[in-house]
C-alpha positions in Angstrom: -67.8 -55.8 -19.8 -70.1 -55.9 -16.8 -72.9 -58.3 -15.9 -75.7 -55.9 -17.2 -74.1 -55.6 -20.7 -73.7 -59.4 -20.8 -77.4 -59.9 -19.9 -78.4 -57.4 -22.6 -76.3 -59.2 -25.2 -77.6 -62.6 -24.0 -81.2 -61.3 -24.5 -80.3 -60.1 -28.0 -78.9 -63.6 -28.8 -82.0 -65.3 -27.4 -84.6 -63.0 -29.1 -83.2 -63.6 -32.6 -84.8 -67.1 -32.3 -88.2 -65.9 -30.9 -90.8 -63.2 -31.5 -90.3 -61.9 -27.9 -89.8 -58.2 -27.5 -86.2 -57.4 -26.8 -86.8 -54.6 -24.2 -89.4 -56.7 -22.3 -87.0 -59.6 -22.3 -84.2 -57.5 -20.8 -86.5 -55.9 -18.2 -87.6 -59.4 -17.2 -84.0 -60.6 -16.8 -82.6 -57.5 -15.1 -85.5 -55.5 -13.5 -83.9 -52.4 -14.9 -85.9 -49.4 -16.3 -86.5 -49.1 -20.1 -84.6 -45.8 -20.3 -81.6 -47.2 -18.5 -81.6 -50.3 -20.8 -81.7 -48.0 -23.9 -78.7 -46.0 -22.6 -76.8 -49.3 -22.2 -77.8 -50.4 -25.7 -76.6 -47.1 -27.1 -73.3 -47.6 -25.5 -73.0 -51.1 -26.8 -73.7 -49.7 -30.3 -70.8 -47.2 -29.9 -68.6 -50.1 -29.0 -69.7 -51.9 -32.2 -71.2 -54.8 -30.3 -74.8 -54.1 -31.4 -76.2 -53.0 -34.8 -78.7 -50.2 -35.3 -81.4 -52.8 -35.5 -80.6 -54.1 -32.0 -79.0 -57.3 -33.1 -75.5 -58.6 -32.2 -72.6 -57.8 -34.4 -70.1 -60.5 -35.1 -67.9 -58.8 -32.5 -70.7 -58.7 -30.0 -71.3 -62.4 -30.5 -67.7 -63.2 -29.8 -68.1 -61.7 -26.3 -70.6 -64.4 -25.4 -70.1 -68.0 -24.5 -73.2 -69.9 -25.5 -73.9 -73.2 -23.8 -76.3 -75.7 -25.4 -77.9 -78.5 -23.3 -80.6 -80.9 -24.3 -82.9 -83.6 -23.0 -86.5 -84.8 -22.8 -87.4 -82.8 -19.6 -90.8 -84.6 -19.2 -91.1 -84.4 -15.4 -88.8 -81.7 -13.9 -86.9 -82.9 -10.8 -83.9 -81.7 -8.8 -81.4 -83.5 -11.0 -82.6 -81.4 -14.0 -82.2 -78.2 -12.0 -78.7 -79.1 -10.8 -77.7 -80.0 -14.4 -79.1 -76.8 -15.9 -77.4 -74.7 -13.3 -74.1 -76.4 -13.9 -74.5 -75.9 -17.6 -75.2 -72.2 -17.2 -72.1 -71.8 -15.1 -70.0 -72.7 -18.1 -71.0 -69.6 -20.1 -73.2 -66.5 -20.5 -76.2 -67.9 -22.4 -77.9 -71.2 -21.8 -79.9 -72.6 -24.7 -81.9 -75.8 -23.9 -83.1 -78.1 -26.7 -86.2 -80.1 -25.9 -86.4 -83.6 -27.6 -89.3 -84.1 -29.9 -91.9 -86.7 -29.0 -90.4 -89.1 -31.6 -86.9 -88.6 -30.3 -88.1 -89.0 -26.7 -89.6 -92.4 -27.6 -86.3 -93.5 -29.2 -84.3 -92.3 -26.2 -86.6 -93.4 -23.3 -88.6 -96.2 -25.0 -91.8 -94.6 -23.9 -94.1 -91.7 -24.8 -93.6 -88.5 -22.7 -96.5 -87.4 -20.5 -96.2 -83.9 -21.8 -96.2 -82.5 -25.3 -93.2 -80.8 -26.9 -94.8 -77.4 -26.4 -95.7 -78.1 -22.7 -92.1 -79.3 -22.0 -90.7 -76.2 -23.8 -93.0 -73.9 -21.7 -91.8 -75.6 -18.5 -88.1 -75.2 -19.3 -88.6 -71.6 -20.5 -90.1 -70.7 -17.1 -86.8 -71.5 -15.4 -84.8 -68.4 -14.6 -81.5 -70.1 -15.4 -82.6 -70.7 -19.0 -82.2 -68.0 -21.6 -83.8 -69.8 -24.5 -85.6 -73.1 -25.0 -86.1 -74.6 -28.5 -87.8 -77.8 -29.7 -85.2 -80.0 -31.5 -85.3 -81.7 -34.9 -86.2 -85.3 -35.4 -83.3 -87.5 -36.4 -80.5 -84.9 -36.8 -79.4 -83.1 -33.7 -76.9 -81.1 -35.7 -79.6 -79.1 -37.4 -80.3 -77.4 -34.1 -76.6 -77.2 -33.3 -76.0 -75.5 -36.6 -78.8 -73.0 -35.9 -77.6 -72.1 -32.4 -73.8 -72.4 -33.1 -72.9 -72.8 -29.4 -69.4 -72.5 -28.0 -70.0 -75.4 -25.5 -72.3 -78.4 -25.6 -73.1 -79.7 -22.1 -74.0 -83.3 -21.5 -75.6 -84.7 -18.4 -74.6 -87.8 -16.4 -77.1 -90.0 -18.2 -76.9 -88.7 -21.8 -75.6 -91.5 -24.0 -74.1 -89.1 -26.6 -70.4 -89.8 -27.2 -68.2 -86.7 -27.0 -66.3 -87.8 -30.2 -69.6 -88.2 -32.1 -70.6 -84.7 -31.2 -67.2 -83.1 -31.8 -66.9 -84.8 -35.3 -70.5 -83.8 -36.2 -69.8 -80.2 -35.3 -66.6 -80.2 -37.4 -68.8 -81.4 -40.3 -70.8 -78.2 -40.0 -67.7 -76.1 -39.6 -68.2 -75.5 -35.9 -65.5 -75.8 -33.3 -67.2 -76.6 -29.9 -66.1 -77.8 -26.5 -68.0 -80.8 -25.2 -68.4 -80.7 -21.4 -69.6 -83.8 -19.5 -71.3 -82.3 -16.4 -70.4 -84.0 -13.1 -74.0 -83.8 -11.9 -75.0 -86.0 -9.0 -77.2 -88.9 -10.0 -80.6 -87.9 -8.7 -82.6 -90.2 -6.3 -85.5 -90.0 -8.8 -85.6 -89.8 -12.6 -88.6 -88.9 -14.6 -89.2 -92.5 -15.5 -89.0 -93.6 -11.8 -91.4 -90.8 -10.8 -93.9 -91.8 -13.5 -93.6 -95.5 -12.5 -94.1 -94.8 -8.8 -96.9 -92.3 -9.4 -98.7 -94.9 -11.6 -98.3 -97.6 -9.0 -99.7 -95.3 -6.3 -102.7 -94.5 -8.4 -103.4 -98.2 -9.0 -103.1 -98.8 -5.2 -105.9 -96.2 -4.4 
């Protein structure tokens, strides 16, 4: 299967969670014409990867490696970009889960500067991201169960224990690989940026 077919299938996977138009999504990701995309989709239907309703068949889904990554993503910095690129390199589809405001407070001991919807919009604007969802309060496995990824990618600073995630996934009948990304520790974190920006404002 070539890169174009993979991008079409990836768009079909992502669009099942949103109201975004499938053809527009594929055009945005590939810059191909609508007629050519429809030809490729027709071929994927012949190969039993896509249904008549333009959704993935079970066989089509098995051809994709879906990677799930999560975080607060309050102030986007180079460390985030490096981490998301490394996560996408593990598979065909990158799904990013944004922590809710309540979860962010529990994780970071502070309120985010941006709302959940603003942070989702920021991450969705990144070319490397195929789908961005807002997570659930309290139970990360609700979102994992919804997405059913093949790989869960953890950044250098995420406290989740691999065994906790693996065991939790087994409880929802999901066999995933947990990958600890070897991302470089960035010079600045969102918290440091916020702190230094605040101090600079007070010094004016």
